[in-house]
Structure formats: structure tokens, C-alpha cells
N, CA, C and O atoms as CSV, one atom per row, in Angstrom:
chain,resi,resn,atom,element,x,y,z
A,1,MET,N,N,41.426,-149.750,-57.993
A,1,MET,CA,C,40.946,-148.124,-59.193
A,1,MET,C,C,40.085,-148.817,-59.341
A,1,MET,O,O,39.356,-148.711,-58.354
A,2,THR,N,N,39.334,-150.178,-60.687
A,2,THR,CA,C,38.357,-150.752,-60.642
A,2,THR,C,C,37.762,-150.477,-59.680
A,2,THR,O,O,37.100,-149.441,-59.731
A,3,PHE,N,N,37.751,-151.246,-58.474
A,3,PHE,CA,C,36.614,-150.699,-57.792
A,3,PHE,C,C,35.813,-150.417,-57.913
A,3,PHE,O,O,34.649,-150.732,-58.159
A,4,TRP,N,N,37.098,-148.935,-57.529
A,4,TRP,CA,C,36.176,-147.431,-57.901
A,4,TRP,C,C,35.142,-146.647,-58.700
A,4,TRP,O,O,34.241,-145.825,-58.534
A,5,LEU,N,N,35.792,-147.379,-59.708
A,5,LEU,CA,C,34.726,-147.233,-60.592
A,5,LEU,C,C,33.367,-147.365,-60.771
A,5,LEU,O,O,32.577,-146.541,-61.232
A,6,VAL,N,N,33.151,-148.586,-60.322
A,6,VAL,CA,C,32.908,-149.720,-60.861
A,6,VAL,C,C,31.822,-148.603,-59.487
A,6,VAL,O,O,30.970,-147.725,-59.624
A,7,ALA,N,N,32.346,-149.145,-58.499
A,7,ALA,CA,C,31.324,-148.692,-57.106
A,7,ALA,C,C,30.430,-147.166,-57.355
A,7,ALA,O,O,29.642,-146.692,-56.537
A,8,ALA,N,N,30.660,-146.776,-58.224
A,8,ALA,CA,C,30.100,-144.476,-58.549
A,8,ALA,C,C,29.811,-144.860,-59.190
A,8,ALA,O,O,28.616,-144.592,-59.314
A,9,ALA,N,N,30.382,-145.923,-60.406
A,9,ALA,CA,C,28.689,-145.584,-61.723
A,9,ALA,C,C,27.535,-147.056,-60.610
A,9,ALA,O,O,26.342,-147.260,-60.831
A,10,ALA,N,N,28.025,-147.493,-59.975
A,10,ALA,CA,C,25.995,-148.748,-59.586
A,10,ALA,C,C,25.669,-147.201,-58.688
A,10,ALA,O,O,24.538,-146.848,-58.357
A,11,SER,N,N,26.486,-146.701,-58.508
A,11,SER,CA,C,25.367,-145.292,-57.251
A,11,SER,C,C,25.002,-144.586,-58.159
A,11,SER,O,O,23.805,-144.367,-57.978
A,12,ILE,N,N,25.377,-144.062,-59.109
A,12,ILE,CA,C,25.092,-142.921,-59.952
A,12,ILE,C,C,23.776,-143.689,-60.684
A,12,ILE,O,O,22.711,-143.094,-60.849
A,13,GLY,N,N,24.011,-145.232,-61.142
A,13,GLY,CA,C,22.704,-145.664,-61.580
A,13,GLY,C,C,21.715,-145.914,-59.813
A,13,GLY,O,O,20.512,-145.672,-59.911
A,14,LEU,N,N,22.100,-146.254,-58.697
A,14,LEU,CA,C,21.161,-146.415,-58.055
A,14,LEU,C,C,20.472,-145.060,-57.631
A,14,LEU,O,O,19.423,-145.238,-57.012
A,15,GLY,N,N,20.780,-143.936,-57.801
A,15,GLY,CA,C,20.435,-142.619,-57.800
A,15,GLY,C,C,20.027,-142.683,-58.625
A,15,GLY,O,O,18.878,-142.756,-58.190
A,16,LEU,N,N,19.909,-142.733,-59.675
A,16,LEU,CA,C,18.441,-142.387,-60.347
A,16,LEU,C,C,17.443,-143.764,-60.654
A,16,LEU,O,O,16.627,-144.019,-61.540
A,17,ALA,N,N,17.699,-144.142,-60.043
A,17,ALA,CA,C,16.871,-145.183,-60.305
A,17,ALA,C,C,16.023,-145.062,-59.326
A,17,ALA,O,O,14.932,-145.602,-59.504
A,18,ALA,N,N,16.305,-144.188,-57.757
A,18,ALA,CA,C,15.516,-144.377,-56.650
A,18,ALA,C,C,14.911,-142.915,-56.956
A,18,ALA,O,O,13.750,-142.696,-56.610
A,19,GLY,N,N,15.684,-141.879,-57.613
A,19,GLY,CA,C,15.142,-140.141,-58.576
A,19,GLY,C,C,14.259,-140.289,-59.398
A,19,GLY,O,O,13.838,-139.406,-60.145
A,20,ALA,N,N,13.884,-141.423,-59.346
A,20,ALA,CA,C,12.934,-141.864,-60.603
A,20,ALA,C,C,11.651,-142.892,-59.577
A,20,ALA,O,O,10.583,-142.283,-59.518
A,21,LEU,N,N,11.638,-143.646,-59.164
A,21,LEU,CA,C,11.186,-144.241,-59.098
A,21,LEU,C,C,9.877,-143.752,-57.517
A,21,LEU,O,O,8.710,-143.987,-57.204
A,22,CYS,N,N,11.123,-142.947,-56.947
A,22,CYS,CA,C,10.397,-142.163,-55.377
A,22,CYS,C,C,9.456,-140.493,-56.032
A,22,CYS,O,O,9.952,-139.592,-56.708
A,23,ARG,N,N,7.775,-140.627,-55.415
A,23,ARG,CA,C,7.881,-139.059,-55.236
A,23,ARG,C,C,8.490,-138.157,-54.734
A,23,ARG,O,O,9.162,-137.374,-55.406
A,24,ARG,N,N,8.323,-138.061,-52.896
A,24,ARG,CA,C,8.472,-137.192,-52.280
A,24,ARG,C,C,10.755,-137.614,-52.773
A,24,ARG,O,O,11.418,-138.639,-52.927
A,25,THR,N,N,11.142,-135.633,-52.832
A,25,THR,CA,C,12.787,-136.003,-52.911
A,25,THR,C,C,13.909,-135.882,-51.256
A,25,THR,O,O,15.027,-135.392,-51.092
A,26,TRP,N,N,13.133,-136.447,-50.469
A,26,TRP,CA,C,13.770,-136.987,-49.588
A,26,TRP,C,C,13.611,-138.025,-49.210
A,26,TRP,O,O,14.280,-138.576,-48.336
A,27,LEU,N,N,12.580,-138.535,-49.879
A,27,LEU,CA,C,12.238,-140.060,-49.969
A,27,LEU,C,C,13.794,-140.962,-50.845
A,27,LEU,O,O,14.652,-141.809,-50.594
A,28,ALA,N,N,13.117,-139.603,-52.495
A,28,ALA,CA,C,14.690,-140.341,-53.391
A,28,ALA,C,C,15.982,-140.330,-51.825
A,28,ALA,O,O,16.598,-141.127,-51.119
A,29,VAL,N,N,15.780,-138.866,-51.995
A,29,VAL,CA,C,17.743,-138.785,-51.299
A,29,VAL,C,C,18.530,-140.099,-50.720
A,29,VAL,O,O,19.601,-140.540,-51.138
A,30,LEU,N,N,17.267,-140.904,-49.039
A,30,LEU,CA,C,17.113,-141.220,-48.607
A,30,LEU,C,C,17.544,-143.285,-49.678
A,30,LEU,O,O,18.654,-143.801,-49.548
A,31,PHE,N,N,16.795,-143.742,-50.250
A,31,PHE,CA,C,16.477,-145.000,-50.252
A,31,PHE,C,C,18.518,-144.979,-51.722
A,31,PHE,O,O,19.324,-145.876,-51.965
A,32,ALA,N,N,18.416,-143.134,-52.336
A,32,ALA,CA,C,20.059,-143.818,-52.308
A,32,ALA,C,C,20.072,-144.155,-51.596
A,32,ALA,O,O,19.603,-145.291,-51.517
A,33,ALA,N,N,20.743,-143.367,-50.101
A,33,ALA,CA,C,22.312,-143.179,-49.518
A,33,ALA,C,C,21.885,-145.109,-48.991
A,33,ALA,O,O,22.852,-145.807,-48.686
A,34,LEU,N,N,20.392,-145.777,-48.945
A,34,LEU,CA,C,20.660,-146.549,-48.468
A,34,LEU,C,C,20.801,-147.768,-49.317
A,34,LEU,O,O,21.190,-148.834,-48.840
A,35,LEU,N,N,20.514,-147.626,-50.466
A,35,LEU,CA,C,21.149,-148.721,-51.824
A,35,LEU,C,C,22.698,-148.340,-51.915
A,35,LEU,O,O,23.536,-149.237,-51.818
A,36,GLY,N,N,23.160,-146.720,-52.143
A,36,GLY,CA,C,24.029,-147.012,-52.140
A,36,GLY,C,C,25.375,-147.484,-51.095
A,36,GLY,O,O,26.528,-147.630,-51.502
A,37,GLY,N,N,25.020,-147.634,-49.986
A,37,GLY,CA,C,25.906,-147.831,-48.872
A,37,GLY,C,C,25.795,-149.001,-48.071
A,37,GLY,O,O,26.347,-149.411,-47.050
A,38,LEU,N,N,24.487,-149.614,-49.219
A,38,LEU,CA,C,24.427,-150.828,-48.468
A,38,LEU,C,C,24.564,-151.685,-50.524
A,38,LEU,O,O,24.781,-152.849,-50.186
A,39,LEU,N,N,24.557,-151.718,-51.838
A,39,LEU,CA,C,24.387,-151.948,-53.258
A,39,LEU,C,C,26.147,-152.237,-53.593
A,39,LEU,O,O,27.125,-152.983,-53.547
A,40,ALA,N,N,25.600,-151.070,-53.916
A,40,ALA,CA,C,26.560,-149.737,-54.539
A,40,ALA,C,C,28.263,-150.514,-55.051
A,40,ALA,O,O,28.880,-150.751,-56.090
A,41,PRO,N,N,28.555,-150.779,-52.588
A,41,PRO,CA,C,29.525,-151.495,-52.693
A,41,PRO,C,C,30.074,-153.863,-53.291
A,41,PRO,O,O,30.940,-154.591,-53.778
A,42,TYR,N,N,29.161,-153.836,-52.889
A,42,TYR,CA,C,28.596,-155.277,-53.678
A,42,TYR,C,C,29.095,-154.667,-54.895
A,42,TYR,O,O,29.849,-153.732,-55.166
A,43,LEU,N,N,28.596,-155.292,-55.362
A,43,LEU,CA,C,28.484,-154.655,-57.258
A,43,LEU,C,C,29.518,-154.413,-57.705
A,43,LEU,O,O,29.799,-154.943,-58.780
A,44,GLY,N,N,30.505,-153.507,-57.049
A,44,GLY,CA,C,32.303,-153.488,-57.059
A,44,GLY,C,C,32.706,-153.802,-57.190
A,44,GLY,O,O,33.234,-153.757,-58.301
A,45,LEU,N,N,33.123,-154.720,-56.101
A,45,LEU,CA,C,33.321,-155.647,-56.170
A,45,LEU,C,C,32.682,-157.690,-56.130
A,45,LEU,O,O,32.888,-158.437,-55.174
A,46,ARG,N,N,32.464,-157.808,-56.514
A,46,ARG,CA,C,31.211,-158.539,-57.561
A,46,ARG,C,C,32.163,-158.581,-59.047
A,46,ARG,O,O,32.750,-159.585,-59.451
A,47,PHE,N,N,32.154,-157.519,-59.586
A,47,PHE,CA,C,32.472,-156.727,-60.561
A,47,PHE,C,C,34.204,-157.226,-60.958
A,47,PHE,O,O,34.627,-157.873,-61.916
A,48,VAL,N,N,35.019,-156.536,-59.629
A,48,VAL,CA,C,36.415,-156.997,-59.619
A,48,VAL,C,C,36.690,-158.113,-59.232
A,48,VAL,O,O,37.853,-158.490,-59.377
A,49,TRP,N,N,35.458,-159.226,-58.457
A,49,TRP,CA,C,35.389,-160.876,-58.410
A,49,TRP,C,C,36.233,-161.205,-59.883
A,49,TRP,O,O,37.345,-161.565,-60.266
A,50,ASP,N,N,34.699,-160.762,-60.496
A,50,ASP,CA,C,34.762,-161.660,-61.797
A,50,ASP,C,C,35.860,-161.610,-62.421
A,50,ASP,O,O,36.660,-162.525,-62.613
A,51,VAL,N,N,35.922,-160.229,-62.838
A,51,VAL,CA,C,36.982,-159.990,-63.807
A,51,VAL,C,C,38.732,-160.603,-63.351
A,51,VAL,O,O,39.505,-161.273,-64.035
A,52,THR,N,N,38.841,-160.252,-62.458
A,52,THR,CA,C,39.916,-160.589,-62.000
A,52,THR,C,C,40.469,-162.113,-61.126
A,52,THR,O,O,41.597,-162.280,-60.663
A,53,GLY,N,N,39.545,-162.905,-61.088
A,53,GLY,CA,C,39.347,-163.797,-60.599
A,53,GLY,C,C,40.100,-164.288,-58.951
A,53,GLY,O,O,40.545,-165.419,-58.757
A,54,HIS,N,N,40.110,-163.093,-57.819
A,54,HIS,CA,C,40.917,-163.455,-57.381
A,54,HIS,C,C,40.747,-162.751,-55.885
A,54,HIS,O,O,41.600,-161.863,-55.888
A,55,ARG,N,N,40.115,-162.724,-54.721
A,55,ARG,CA,C,39.977,-162.527,-53.979
A,55,ARG,C,C,41.488,-162.358,-52.928
A,55,ARG,O,O,42.498,-163.037,-53.111
A,56,ASP,N,N,41.352,-161.411,-51.945
A,56,ASP,CA,C,42.273,-160.672,-51.093
A,56,ASP,C,C,41.504,-160.545,-49.200
A,56,ASP,O,O,40.303,-160.710,-48.988
A,57,ALA,N,N,42.343,-160.291,-48.293
A,57,ALA,CA,C,41.882,-160.055,-47.209
A,57,ALA,C,C,41.266,-158.466,-47.072
A,57,ALA,O,O,40.488,-157.893,-46.310
A,58,GLN,N,N,42.307,-158.001,-48.596
A,58,GLN,CA,C,42.023,-156.922,-48.464
A,58,GLN,C,C,40.007,-156.492,-48.794
A,58,GLN,O,O,39.467,-155.394,-48.933
A,59,ASP,N,N,39.643,-157.350,-48.804
A,59,ASP,CA,C,38.241,-156.787,-49.250
A,59,ASP,C,C,37.290,-157.096,-48.630
A,59,ASP,O,O,36.312,-157.474,-49.274
A,60,GLY,N,N,37.234,-157.065,-47.547
A,60,GLY,CA,C,36.519,-156.189,-46.469
A,60,GLY,C,C,37.154,-154.885,-45.954
A,60,GLY,O,O,37.097,-154.557,-44.769
A,61,LEU,N,N,37.633,-154.312,-46.709
A,61,LEU,CA,C,37.658,-152.592,-46.754
A,61,LEU,C,C,36.980,-152.090,-48.065
A,61,LEU,O,O,36.741,-150.895,-48.235
A,62,ALA,N,N,36.749,-152.827,-48.773
A,62,ALA,CA,C,35.316,-152.152,-49.178
A,62,ALA,C,C,34.379,-152.018,-48.940
A,62,ALA,O,O,33.585,-151.231,-49.456
A,63,PHE,N,N,34.235,-152.645,-48.214
A,63,PHE,CA,C,32.586,-152.925,-47.517
A,63,PHE,C,C,33.117,-151.265,-47.195
A,63,PHE,O,O,32.888,-150.257,-47.863
A,64,LEU,N,N,34.129,-151.453,-45.550
A,64,LEU,CA,C,34.552,-149.960,-44.765
A,64,LEU,C,C,34.660,-148.955,-45.394
A,64,LEU,O,O,33.807,-148.096,-45.167
A,65,PHE,N,N,35.532,-148.706,-46.233
A,65,PHE,CA,C,34.820,-147.670,-47.077
A,65,PHE,C,C,34.483,-147.144,-48.681
A,65,PHE,O,O,34.570,-146.117,-49.353
A,66,GLY,N,N,34.172,-148.137,-48.777
A,66,GLY,CA,C,33.247,-148.006,-50.007
A,66,GLY,C,C,32.220,-146.644,-50.025
A,66,GLY,O,O,32.204,-145.518,-50.522
A,67,PRO,N,N,31.445,-147.433,-49.220
A,67,PRO,CA,C,29.642,-146.012,-48.858
A,67,PRO,C,C,30.783,-144.669,-48.318
A,67,PRO,O,O,30.274,-143.582,-48.042
A,68,MET,N,N,31.467,-144.748,-48.266
A,68,MET,CA,C,32.251,-143.041,-48.038
A,68,MET,C,C,32.348,-142.446,-49.311
A,68,MET,O,O,33.017,-141.416,-49.392
A,69,VAL,N,N,31.612,-143.065,-50.684
A,69,VAL,CA,C,31.718,-142.804,-51.920
A,69,VAL,C,C,30.959,-142.604,-52.612
A,69,VAL,O,O,30.619,-141.656,-53.320
A,70,THR,N,N,30.542,-143.875,-52.349
A,70,THR,CA,C,28.887,-144.216,-53.544
A,70,THR,C,C,27.472,-143.862,-52.614
A,70,THR,O,O,26.432,-144.171,-53.196
A,71,VAL,N,N,27.265,-143.112,-50.924
A,71,VAL,CA,C,26.771,-142.731,-50.136
A,71,VAL,C,C,25.997,-141.637,-50.401
A,71,VAL,O,O,24.792,-141.399,-50.488
A,72,PRO,N,N,27.256,-140.904,-50.529
A,72,PRO,CA,C,27.252,-139.181,-51.387
A,72,PRO,C,C,27.014,-138.621,-52.490
A,72,PRO,O,O,26.328,-137.624,-52.714
A,73,THR,N,N,27.861,-139.579,-53.513
A,73,THR,CA,C,27.623,-139.897,-55.485
A,73,THR,C,C,26.460,-139.767,-54.971
A,73,THR,O,O,26.073,-138.711,-54.471
A,74,ALA,N,N,25.512,-141.230,-55.059
A,74,ALA,CA,C,24.411,-141.988,-55.232
A,74,ALA,C,C,22.929,-140.873,-54.488
A,74,ALA,O,O,21.715,-141.081,-54.484
A,75,SER,N,N,23.821,-139.620,-53.896
A,75,SER,CA,C,22.449,-139.036,-52.985
A,75,SER,C,C,22.742,-138.080,-53.620
A,75,SER,O,O,21.862,-137.683,-54.383
A,76,ILE,N,N,24.018,-137.331,-53.595
A,76,ILE,CA,C,23.225,-136.331,-54.902
A,76,ILE,C,C,22.459,-136.151,-56.045
A,76,ILE,O,O,21.538,-135.375,-56.298
A,77,VAL,N,N,23.432,-137.666,-57.171
A,77,VAL,CA,C,22.421,-137.930,-57.645
A,77,VAL,C,C,20.606,-138.351,-57.851
A,77,VAL,O,O,19.760,-138.356,-58.745
A,78,ALA,N,N,20.679,-138.549,-56.954
A,78,ALA,CA,C,18.733,-138.658,-57.242
A,78,ALA,C,C,18.574,-137.058,-57.429
A,78,ALA,O,O,18.103,-136.449,-58.389
A,79,TYR,N,N,19.323,-136.372,-55.737
A,79,TYR,CA,C,18.569,-134.865,-55.687
A,79,TYR,C,C,18.609,-133.831,-56.712
A,79,TYR,O,O,17.902,-132.827,-56.794
A,80,ALA,N,N,20.063,-134.448,-57.909
A,80,ALA,CA,C,19.572,-133.695,-58.443
A,80,ALA,C,C,18.699,-134.100,-59.833
A,80,ALA,O,O,18.366,-133.254,-60.664
A,81,PHE,N,N,18.355,-135.683,-59.954
A,81,PHE,CA,C,17.575,-136.210,-60.848
A,81,PHE,C,C,15.793,-135.133,-60.687
A,81,PHE,O,O,15.122,-134.624,-61.585
A,82,LYS,N,N,15.527,-135.158,-58.914
A,82,LYS,CA,C,14.116,-135.389,-59.185
A,82,LYS,C,C,14.907,-133.250,-58.653
A,82,LYS,O,O,14.242,-132.869,-57.690
A,83,ARG,N,N,15.392,-132.741,-58.847
A,83,ARG,CA,C,15.836,-130.738,-58.742
A,83,ARG,C,C,15.334,-130.733,-60.117
A,83,ARG,O,O,14.266,-130.148,-60.297
A,84,LEU,N,N,16.157,-131.508,-61.543
A,84,LEU,CA,C,16.267,-130.963,-62.503
A,84,LEU,C,C,15.063,-131.539,-63.621
A,84,LEU,O,O,15.072,-131.216,-64.809
A,85,ARG,N,N,13.867,-132.600,-62.900
A,85,ARG,CA,C,12.405,-133.226,-63.635
A,85,ARG,C,C,11.500,-131.675,-62.747
A,85,ARG,O,O,10.846,-130.928,-63.476
A,86,ARG,N,N,11.579,-131.379,-61.242
A,86,ARG,CA,C,11.379,-129.993,-60.913
A,86,ARG,C,C,11.333,-129.664,-61.849
A,86,ARG,O,O,10.433,-130.146,-62.537
A,87,ASN,N,N,12.466,-128.413,-62.627
A,87,ASN,CA,C,12.373,-127.780,-63.455
A,87,ASN,C,C,12.113,-128.010,-64.532
A,87,ASN,O,O,12.086,-126.866,-64.986
A,88,LYS,N,N,11.832,-128.808,-65.541
A,88,LYS,CA,C,11.576,-129.052,-65.963
A,88,LYS,C,C,9.593,-128.971,-66.680
A,88,LYS,O,O,8.999,-128.489,-67.645
A,89,ARG,N,N,9.291,-129.754,-65.489
A,89,ARG,CA,C,7.799,-128.879,-65.596
A,89,ARG,C,C,7.391,-127.959,-65.197
A,89,ARG,O,O,6.227,-127.880,-64.805
A,90,SER,N,N,8.284,-126.915,-65.174
A,90,SER,CA,C,7.771,-125.981,-64.744
A,90,SER,C,C,7.815,-124.992,-65.707
A,90,SER,O,O,7.326,-123.886,-65.479
């Protein structure tokens, strides 16, 4: 359970970072999806490894099923960030 919470929190942060750094909405969503798929599961696993201190054979499943949660989360956050930012300026 800890892995999913940390991976989701990491993907939210990566989505916000992508939304803040990229000018175009489509680029922010694409960048967030790439970061969410590649980096967020790793950050979640590193946190679990550091806290629990053990690794097992099922850790590879985190990289298989982790992006199912982290990619949509990061993409939605990046899109919402750009949308809210655009509405503030108007």
C-alpha cells in the first residue's frame, strides 16, 4: 500500500513540475506521462526499500503495474495545472 501512495504522490509532483516547466499543454501532458511512467514507480520503490529494508521478487511487478496509476495521475495533474493557470490569467 505504501508503494502506491508514494508513487501517486511522486506522480502528482512530477505532473505539477511538468505543468510549470512546459509552455504548451500537450507538451506538459506528454512530459508528465513520460516522467510518471519512468520515474514515479522507481521513486515509490526506493522509498519502500529505504523504509522496510528488504527487497523481494515481486518488486518487478511495481514497474509493470505502477505506470497504470502514475501515468494517468501525472497527466491529469499537468493538464489541470495548465488549465487552472490559463483561467487565472483571463
